[in-house]
N, C-alpha and C positions, 0 to 999 in steps of 0.2 A: 504493500500500500504506500509506504514511504517513497520507494523508488518510482512508483507511478505518478507521484506528485512532483518529482524533481525533473529538472531539465536533463537532456541526454548527455550534458557535459559534467553533471554532478557525479560524485563518487561516494559510495556507501561502504563504510567499514564496520563490520560486526564482530563483537567479541563475545565469547561464551566459554565458561569453564567445563561445560559438558561436551564430551567428544561426540556423543550421539546427536546432540543439537547441532553441532558443527557439521557433521556429515549430512544431516537432514536439510540444513539451511543451504549448504553448497549445492545440493541437488535441486532444491526448489528454486534457487535464484540463478541457476546456470544460464537461463535465457538472457539475463542482463549482461553476461560476458564480463569484460574488464571493468565495468562500472562498479562491481562488487568485490570486496576483499573480506573474506571470512577467516578469522584467526582464533585458534584455540588458546585462550588466555583469560586471565582474571582482569576485571576492569580497573583494578588498582595499578595495573601495568600500562595504563593508557598513555602516559607521557613517553615512556620508552618505546612503545609501539609506533606512536606518531613520529618520533625521532627516527626510528629505523626505516619508516616509510618515506622520510623526507618531507613530512607535512608540518608546516609551522602554524597554520591556522585551520580551524574548522568552523563551519557556519551553523552547525546545530549538533546537539548531543542529546540522546535519550538513554536514560538509565531506567530499566525495568527491573526493579529489585525483587528479591524472593525467588520462588521456584515456579516452574511452569506446570500446566495441567498434564503435559505428557510425562513429566517426571513423577507427578503425584499419582497418576493412574497406572504406573508401572510397578507391580508388586516386587520386582527384583531390586528396586532402588530403596525400598523401605521407608519412603516418605509418608505414607498413609497408614495410620494406625488401624484402619478398618480392613486393610489387605494383608494377608499372610505372606511373609517374605523375610529375607535376611535383614538384619538391622544395620543398614549401610549408611544412608543419609548423606553421602558425599555428592557434591555437584561434579567434581572431577574424580572419577573412579580410578584414575591412574596414579593417584598420589594421596598421601596422608592416611591417618587411621580412620577406620569405619567407626560408626557410633558404638558398635559392640566392643571394639578395641578400646575406644575412649573410655567407656564405662568400666572395662576390665582394669584399666590403669589408674582411674581416678579414685580419690578417697571420698569419704562421706561429705566433707566440707565442700570440696570442689563440685560435687554433683549437686548438692543442695543449693549452692550459690548460683550455678548455671540455671537450674530450674526456677529459682526465685527471680533472678535478674533478667534472663532471656525469655522466660515463659510466664513470668508474673504469676506463678502457681502457688497457691496458699498452702498446699500440702507438700511443698518442696522437701522439707526436712524429713517428713515421714516416708516419702517415696525413696529418698536417698538412703535412709536407714534400712529399708527393706531390700534395696539393691545390694547394699553391703552385706546384709545378713545372708542373702542368697549366694553371693560370691564366697562367703566364708564357709558355706556348706559344699563348695566345689561345684556349684551349679551356675555356669556362665549365662549371661543374658545375650542370646545370639539372634533371636528373631523378634519381629514386631509383636507376635503373640506372647512371648516371654515377658516383654516389657509391659504390655497392656494388662497382663495378669497381675503384676505387681502394683500397677496403678489402681486397678480395681480393688485390690486388697487394702491399699492405703486410703482410698476415697470411700470405700464401703458403699458404693452406689452403682447403679446400672443406668442405661439410657442416656439422656441428654447430659446429666451431670458428669457421668464417667467420660462421655465424649468430649466435653469441654476441657476436663483435666488432661485427657490423653492428647488432645490437639495442642495444648500448651506445653506439655512435656516434650512431644515430638518437635515442636517449633524450637524449644530451647536447645535440644540436642543438635538439631540441624544447624542452628546459629553457632554453637560451640565448635562443632566438628569442622565447619567451613570458615570459621573466623569471619563471619559476614559483616558484623557491625564495624570492625576495624578497617575494612576495605572501603567503606562508604566515604568518609571524609577525604581520603586521598584521591579517590576517583572524582569527587565533586570539585576539589581544588584544581586537579589537572585539567578537567573539562573547562572550567572557567578561565584558567590561564591560557588556554589555547583557542578560546572563542574569538572570532573576528568581531569587530565593532558591529553591533546589532544582532549578533548571533545569539541563539537561545539554548538554554539548558532546560530540559524537561525531565522530571523524575517522578516515577510512579512507585509509591510505597504501599505496603499491604498490612502493616501493623504499626502500632504506636512507637515502638523502639526505633524502627527505620525512619518513620516520618518525623520524629522529634529531631533526629540528627540532621535531616534534610532542611527542616524548617529553621532550625537554629543557624545552620550554615548560610542559608540564603538571606536571612535577616542580617547576619554579620557582614556579608560581602556587599550588601546594599545599604548599610547603615550610613546615613549622611552625618555631616558635622553637627554636633549638638552644642557647640560653644556659644556663649552669649554674643550678640552682635557687636558689643563694645570691644571684644577681643580683637587685636590687630591681625592675629593669625590663629589657625587651628591648633589647639593644644590637646584635644580629646583623642587624637590619633585616628580619626575616621578617614578611611581611604576607600570610598565606595567604588566597586568595580562595575556596577550596573544597577538595574531597577527590577522591581517585582511587578510585572504587568497585572498579575492576579492578586487581589487583596487577601484572599484565602485559598485554601486548597480546593481544586475542582473535584467533585464527587460524581460517580456514575448516576445516570438517571434511572428512574424506576423501570423504564422500558429496557434499558441496557441490562439491568440486573435480571430481568425476566429471561433475556436471551442468554446471559452469562452470569449465573448466580455467584460464581467465584470472584466477580468484580465488586461485590458488595462492600468490601472493606477498603477498596483502593482509594488512594488520595494522590492527585496529580498536582505538583507544584512547578512553577515556571520562573526562571530567571533570565533576564535579557542583559547582555554585555553592553556597556557603554564606556568606551575607552577614554572619553574626554571628561568624564566625571572625576571628582577628587575632593579631598577635604578643603574647606574654605581657607584661603591664604590671605 
């Protein structure tokens, strides 16, 4: 859709940590030929990749955070607590520990902290304690079913309440295994630094932890001088790099949610680069 909106001289560069997504995208976008470059990489490597490609400026950047429906619906990836499969949860299956390996190596404090911070799960300590108890009996947590059984034991509930806790726990482990939140600030900063004047950065986040990072970053890079007018020069340190065309996040419409229920939690934020802005002097 993006390529269809661009001129024939525009170039599209796509990054993804998932090798399956890379192969699928290359095949799907093959008709666009040399206008498309698909790279197996983390978006925290954006600056290096643009340098390697000899690109100094870009005119637009889209960060679609989180995971895709194709990943969620594949039981072999372990992202969905409802589907039986190995407890993997990695975006890039060629590197790093799986969620099962991460749980095997982590102590109770680390597990509880991850569930509390990344999942905002109120049963974090109890779930962590049960995981450690199971490991101490020589019973590793290897599958999605193994983990859900422990969550059910900790929560003491079935149905929607169990589902909510399970979703939060799986989100937390996914973020921890992929180090997702640490990558976002660097990717945002690299995108802004490479935007041409008038270029736009669009970010879609799907939960509050991601969105808070994006919102705070965009507010900071668009913050104007707040010094009193009587001051001869700016002393507050403001160095705005652009503006926020949208006053608040854009949410999906009711019609869009009907078509795509997984869009319900999405928030889209927009930043526009203005290279002639700056703190008052």
